[in-house]
TORZA-70212 format. One record per atom (N, C-alpha, C): y, z, x. Coordinates in steps of 0.1 Angstrom, whole numbers, padded with zeros to 4 digits, always signed. Layout:
YZX...
END
This chain:
+1779+0589+0253+1776+0603+0251+1773+0606+0236+1761+0610+0233+1757+0612+0219+1762+0625+0214+1767+0625+0202+1773+0637+0196+1762+0646+0191+1761+0659+0194+1751+0667+0189+1753+0670+0174+1742+0673+0167+1743+0675+0152+1750+0688+0149+1749+0698+0158+1756+0711+0157+1765+0712+0169+1778+0714+0166+1788+0716+0176+1791+0731+0177+1789+0737+0189+1792+0751+0192+1802+0751+0203+1814+0755+0200+1825+0756+0209+1831+0770+0210+1834+0775+0222+1840+0788+0223+1851+0788+0234+1860+0797+0232+1871+0798+0242+1877+0812+0241+1886+0816+0251+1892+0829+0251+1902+0830+0261+1902+0841+0268+1913+0845+0278+1910+0839+0292+1899+0832+0294+1897+0826+0307+1902+0812+0309+1910+0807+0299+1917+0794+0300+1907+0783+0300+1896+0784+0294+1886+0773+0293+1881+0772+0279+1876+0760+0275+1869+0757+0263+1855+0752+0267+1845+0758+0261+1831+0754+0265+1824+0749+0253+1816+0738+0255+1808+0733+0245+1793+0736+0248+1785+0741+0238+1772+0745+0241+1762+0737+0232+1750+0735+0238+1739+0731+0229+1733+0743+0222+1734+0742+0208+1731+0754+0200+1716+0758+0202+1707+0749+0204+1693+0752+0205+1689+0758+0218+1694+0751+0229+1690+0755+0242+1699+0765+0249+1711+0767+0244+1721+0776+0250+1727+0770+0263+1726+0757+0265+1731+0751+0277+1746+0747+0275+1754+0750+0284+1768+0746+0284+1769+0732+0290+1773+0722+0281+1773+0708+0286+1787+0702+0289+1797+0710+0286+1811+0705+0288+1820+0717+0289+1829+0716+0299+1840+0726+0300+1853+0720+0301+1863+0724+0293+1877+0719+0294+1886+0730+0299+1895+0726+0308+1905+0736+0313+1917+0736+0304+1922+0748+0301+1934+0750+0293+1943+0759+0300+1951+0753+0309+1959+0761+0319+1971+0768+0313+1975+0763+0301+1988+0768+0295+1988+0783+0292+1977+0788+0286+1977+0802+0281+1963+0805+0278+1961+0817+0272+1948+0821+0266+1947+0812+0253+1934+0812+0248+1932+0804+0236+1929+0814+0224+1937+0814+0214+1935+0823+0203+1926+0818+0192+1926+0805+0189+1917+0800+0179+1912+0786+0183+1900+0783+0178+1895+0769+0178+1891+0765+0164+1893+0752+0161+1889+0747+0148+1885+0732+0150+1873+0729+0145+1868+0715+0146+1871+0708+0133+1875+0695+0134+1879+0687+0123+1866+0685+0114+1868+0682+0101+1856+0680+0092+1847+0669+0097+1852+0659+0103+1844+0648+0108+1837+0650+0122+1840+0662+0127+1835+0667+0140+1839+0658+0152+1850+0651+0150+1855+0642+0161+1865+0649+0171+1872+0659+0165+1882+0666+0173+1881+0681+0172+1886+0688+0182+1888+0703+0182+1902+0706+0185+1908+0715+0177+1921+0720+0179+1921+0734+0186+1928+0735+0197+1929+0748+0204+1943+0754+0203+1944+0766+0197+1957+0772+0195+1959+0782+0206+1970+0781+0213+1974+0790+0224+1987+0797+0222+1994+0799+0233+2007+0805+0233+2017+0797+0241+2026+0789+0234+2027+0788+0219+2022+0774+0214+2015+0767+0222+2011+0753+0219+1998+0752+0212+1996+0740+0206+1983+0736+0201+1979+0723+0207+1967+0722+0212+1962+0710+0218+1950+0704+0210+1950+0691+0208+1939+0685+0201+1930+0677+0211+1917+0680+0212+1908+0673+0221+1897+0665+0213+1893+0654+0220+1881+0647+0214+1869+0655+0218+1860+0656+0208+1847+0663+0210+1837+0655+0218+1836+0642+0214+1826+0633+0220+1833+0625+0230+1837+0631+0241+1845+0624+0252+1843+0631+0265+1845+0624+0276+1845+0630+0289+1859+0633+0295+1869+0629+0287+1883+0631+0292+1887+0645+0291+1893+0651+0301+1898+0665+0300+1911+0667+0294+1918+0655+0290+1931+0656+0285+1932+0656+0270+1941+0664+0264+1942+0664+0250+1948+0650+0245+1944+0647+0232+1949+0634+0227+1962+0636+0220+1965+0648+0215+1978+0652+0210+1982+0666+0214+1995+0668+0216+2000+0681+0219+2010+0685+0208+2009+0697+0203+2019+0702+0193+2026+0714+0199+2039+0713+0200+2047+0723+0208+2059+0728+0200+2058+0729+0187+2069+0733+0179+2070+0748+0176+2059+0755+0179+2059+0770+0177+2066+0776+0190+2070+0788+0188+2077+0795+0200+2070+0808+0204+2058+0811+0197+2051+0823+0201+2036+0820+0198+2027+0831+0200+2013+0829+0199+2009+0822+0185+2001+0812+0186+1996+0806+0174+1982+0812+0171+1982+0819+0160+1970+0828+0156+1961+0821+0146+1965+0810+0140+1957+0804+0130+1959+0789+0130+1948+0782+0129+1948+0767+0128+1936+0762+0121+1938+0752+0112+1926+0747+0104+1930+0734+0098+1920+0727+0092+1922+0714+0086+1918+0713+0071+1924+0704+0064+1920+0701+0050+1907+0693+0051+1900+0693+0040+1886+0688+0040+1885+0674+0044+1895+0665+0041+1895+0651+0045+1901+0649+0059+1906+0660+0065+1913+0658+0078+1927+0653+0077+1933+0652+0065+1946+0647+0064+1957+0656+0069+1954+0669+0068+1964+0679+0071+1958+0689+0081+1967+0694+0090+1964+0705+0098+1975+0715+0096+1971+0728+0095+1981+0738+0094+1980+0748+0105+1991+0755+0108+1991+0765+0119+1999+0777+0115+1996+0789+0120+2004+0801+0118+2006+0808+0131+2018+0813+0133+2022+0819+0146+2029+0832+0144+2028+0840+0155+2036+0852+0156+2051+0850+0157+2056+0838+0157+2070+0836+0156+2075+0837+0142+2066+0840+0132+2070+0842+0119+2070+0829+0110+2064+0819+0115+2064+0806+0108+2049+0801+0106+2048+0793+0095+2035+0786+0093+2040+0771+0092+2032+0762+0097+2035+0748+0097+2023+0740+0091+2026+0731+0082+2016+0722+0077+2019+0708+0083+2009+0703+0090+2011+0690+0097+2003+0679+0090+2009+0669+0085+2002+0658+0078+2004+0645+0085+1994+0636+0083+1994+0623+0088+1991+0613+0077+1996+0601+0078+1993+0591+0068+1988+0578+0074+1985+0568+0066+1980+0555+0071+1990+0547+0078+2003+0550+0077+2013+0543+0083+2016+0549+0097+2009+0559+0101+2011+0565+0114+2021+0576+0115+2026+0580+0103+2036+0590+0103+2030+0604+0104+2036+0613+0112+2032+0627+0113+2044+0635+0108+2041+0644+0098+2052+0652+0093+2048+0667+0095+2058+0675+0100+2055+0689+0101+2064+0696+0091+2057+0704+0082+2063+0711+0072+2063+0726+0076+2075+0732+0077+2076+0746+0081+2076+0755+0069+2067+0765+0068+2066+0774+0057+2070+0788+0062+2082+0792+0059+2087+0805+0065+2079+0816+0058+2073+0825+0067+2066+0837+0062+2064+0846+0073+2062+0859+0070+2059+0869+0080+2044+0870+0080+2037+0860+0086+2023+0860+0086+2017+0860+0100+2004+0865+0100+1997+0865+0113+1984+0857+0111+1980+0854+0099+1968+0846+0097+1969+0839+0083+1963+0827+0083+1964+0820+0070+1952+0810+0069+1948+0806+0057+1937+0798+0055+1940+0788+0043+1938+0775+0046+1940+0765+0036+1926+0762+0030+1925+0763+0016+1913+0759+0009+1910+0744+0012+1897+0741+0015+1894+0728+0020+1898+0717+0010+1898+0719-0003+1902+0709-0012+1917+0708-0013+1925+0716-0005+1939+0715-0005+1946+0721-0017+1939+0729-0025+1945+0734-0038+1954+0746-0036+1951+0755-0026+1959+0766-0023+1958+0771-0009+1967+0780-0005+1968+0786+0008+1967+0801+0006+1959+0807+0015+1958+0822+0016+1964+0826+0029+1974+0835+0029+1980+0840+0041+1980+0855+0041+1982+0861+0052+1982+0876+0053+1992+0880+0064+1995+0893+0064+2005+0898+0074+2000+0911+0080+2009+0917+0088+2005+0929+0096+2007+0942+0088+2009+0941+0075+2009+0952+0066+1997+0953+0057+1987+0944+0060+1975+0944+0052+1975+0937+0039+1986+0929+0037+1988+0922+0024+1983+0907+0025+1976+0903+0015+1972+0889+0013+1980+0883+0002+1984+0870+0005+1992+0863-0005+1985+0849-0008+1984+0846-0021+1977+0833-0024+1988+0824-0031+1989+0812-0026+1999+0802-0030+1992+0789-0034+1996+0784-0046+1992+0771-0050+2001+0760-0044+1995+0749-0038+2002+0738-0033+2006+0729-0045+2019+0727-0046+2025+0719-0057+2029+0705-0052+2029+0695-0061+2034+0682-0057+2023+0672-0054+2010+0675-0056+1999+0666-0054+1996+0664-0040+1989+0654-0036+1983+0652-0023+1993+0646-0013+2004+0639-0018+2012+0632-0009+2024+0640-0004+2031+0647-0013+2042+0655-0009+2040+0669-0012+2041+0678-0003+2038+0692-0005+2050+0700+0000+2060+0702-0009+2072+0709-0005+2073+0722-0013+2066+0724-0023+2067+0736-0032+2054+0744-0032+2055+0757-0031+2044+0766-0032+2046+0776-0043+2036+0777-0052+2037+0786-0063+2029+0798-0060+2035+0810-0061+2027+0823-0058+2017+0825-0069+2005+0828-0066+1994+0831-0075+1990+0845-0076+1989+0851-0064+1983+0865-0063+1988+0872-0051+1989+0885-0052+1993+0894-0041+1982+0905-0041+1977+0907-0029+1965+0916-0027+1967+0926-0016+1967+0939-0018+1967+0949-0007+1952+0950-0002+1949+0943+0008+1935+0942+0013+1931+0952+0023+1940+0956+0032+1936+0965+0043+1948+0975+0045+1944+0986+0053+1954+0995+0057+1961+0991+0070+1955+0982+0078+1960+0978+0090+1964+0963+0090+1965+0958+0102+1968+0943+0104+1956+0935+0098+1959+0924+0091+1949+0915+0088+1949+0904+0099+1938+0902+0105+1937+0894+0117+1931+0880+0114+1923+0879+0103+1917+0866+0099+1914+0866+0084+1918+0855+0078+1913+0852+0064+1904+0840+0065+1892+0841+0058+1883+0830+0059+1876+0828+0045+1877+0816+0040+1871+0812+0027+1857+0807+0029+1848+0810+0020+1834+0805+0021+1834+0790+0019+1825+0783+0026+1825+0769+0025+1820+0764+0011+1811+0771+0004+1806+0768-0009+1817+0772-0019+1828+0765-0020+1839+0769-0028+1837+0764-0042+1827+0769-0049+1825+0766-0063+1818+0778-0070+1819+0778-0083+1812+0789-0091+1797+0789-0088+1791+0801-0086+1797+0814-0086+1800+0819-0072+1799+0811-0062+1801+0815-0048+1815+0812-0043+1824+0820-0047+1838+0818-0043+1842+0831-0036+1843+0831-0023+1846+0844-0016+1856+0842-0005+1864+0853-0003+1874+0853+0008+1870+0865+0016+1869+0863+0029+1866+0874+0039+1879+0877+0046+1882+0890+0048+1894+0894+0056+1890+0903+0067+1895+0902+0079+1892+0911+0090+1904+0918+0094+1903+0930+0099+1914+0939+0101+1914+0947+0113+1925+0953+0117+1926+0963+0128+1920+0976+0123+1917+0978+0110+1912+0990+0105+1896+0991+0107+1891+0981+0115+1877+0981+0119+1868+0976+0108+1873+0971+0098+1864+0966+0086+1866+0951+0084+1856+0946+0076+1857+0933+0070+1855+0935+0055+1863+0928+0047+1861+0929+0033+1859+0916+0027+1850+0916+0017+1846+0903+0010+1852+0904-0004+1860+0894-0008+1867+0894-0021+1862+0882-0029+1860+0884-0042+1857+0874-0051+1870+0867-0055+1870+0854-0052+1883+0847-0055+1887+0846-0069+1877+0847-0078+1879+0847-0092+1884+0861-0096+1897+0863-0095+1903+0876-0098+1906+0884-0086+1901+0880-0074+1903+0887-0061+1899+0902-0062+1887+0904-0068+1881+0918-0068+1873+0920-0055+1872+0932-0051+1865+0936-0039+1850+0935-0042+1842+0927-0034+1828+0926-0036+1821+0936-0027+1826+0937-0014+1819+0946-0004+1828+0948+0008+1827+0960+0013+1833+0964+0026+1823+0965+0037+1825+0958+0048+1815+0958+0059+1821+0967+0070+1813+0977+0074+1817+0986+0084+1807+0986+0095+1811+0992+0107+1803+0992+0118+1810+0988+0131+1820+0980+0130+1828+0977+0142+1835+0989+0147+1836+0991+0160+1843+1002+0166+1857+0999+0170+1861+0986+0170+1875+0982+0173+1879+0972+0163+1891+0966+0166+1897+0956+0157+1887+0945+0155+1886+0939+0143+1878+0928+0140+1887+0916+0140+1885+0907+0150+1895+0896+0153+1891+0884+0145+1878+0882+0142+1874+0868+0137+1862+0869+0128+1860+0859+0120+1848+0858+0112+1846+0844+0108+1834+0840+0105+1831+0826+0101+1819+0826+0092+1820+0818+0081+1809+0817+0072+1799+0805+0077+1786+0807+0075+1777+0796+0075+1772+0794+0060+1762+0786+0058+1757+0784+0044+1751+0797+0039+1747+0806+0048+1739+0818+0043+1745+0831+0049+1753+0831+0059+1757+0843+0066+1772+0843+0069+1776+0855+0072+1790+0858+0077+1789+0864+0091+1795+0858+0101+1794+0863+0114+1808+0868+0118+1808+0880+0124+1821+0887+0128+1820+0890+0142
END
């Protein structure tokens, strides 16, 4: 089974994950997810796996496979998992849940998997791809920026860097632009106040407010040139 150059995956409340050919619009694979609705999908940087976040479990599936079974199950959360993502090398996966916890999941060459629990009142969080800091947010419209301390091997300390009153309502998604270098360093936040805001990471100043949604803005994603909400 040849892996497509562009992987387009979508999921929702119908308990399925669908993979599509981006150019033709053809659905070429469907996975059943009977446990719950699916709140988030995230593909690993090497495009080999996709993580599906549900309530309260996370399942990891192979992208280029015909097997309907997950390769790994993560069941340590106790409520809706609202955020999941990977570090740029795929060494860490993090998750954030409505149970009030965030977890950083790391693996090493010896086959060890460690789950680090980061206590916070958060509903969305984003790990910078180079692993240098974490952005998280809560239901009061606040964003918090934390620097990961201790290098690449042991991450037990988080240094607070910035506190930002981003929205008047719930923050539902934090998303950092993929071109994370000067001068294109941006953070997008989506909210229940029907807006999306773009922040310059250098100082966390507001660059632009995007309006037009009539209801809560649940998600957003950057491409090389666009922001999709």
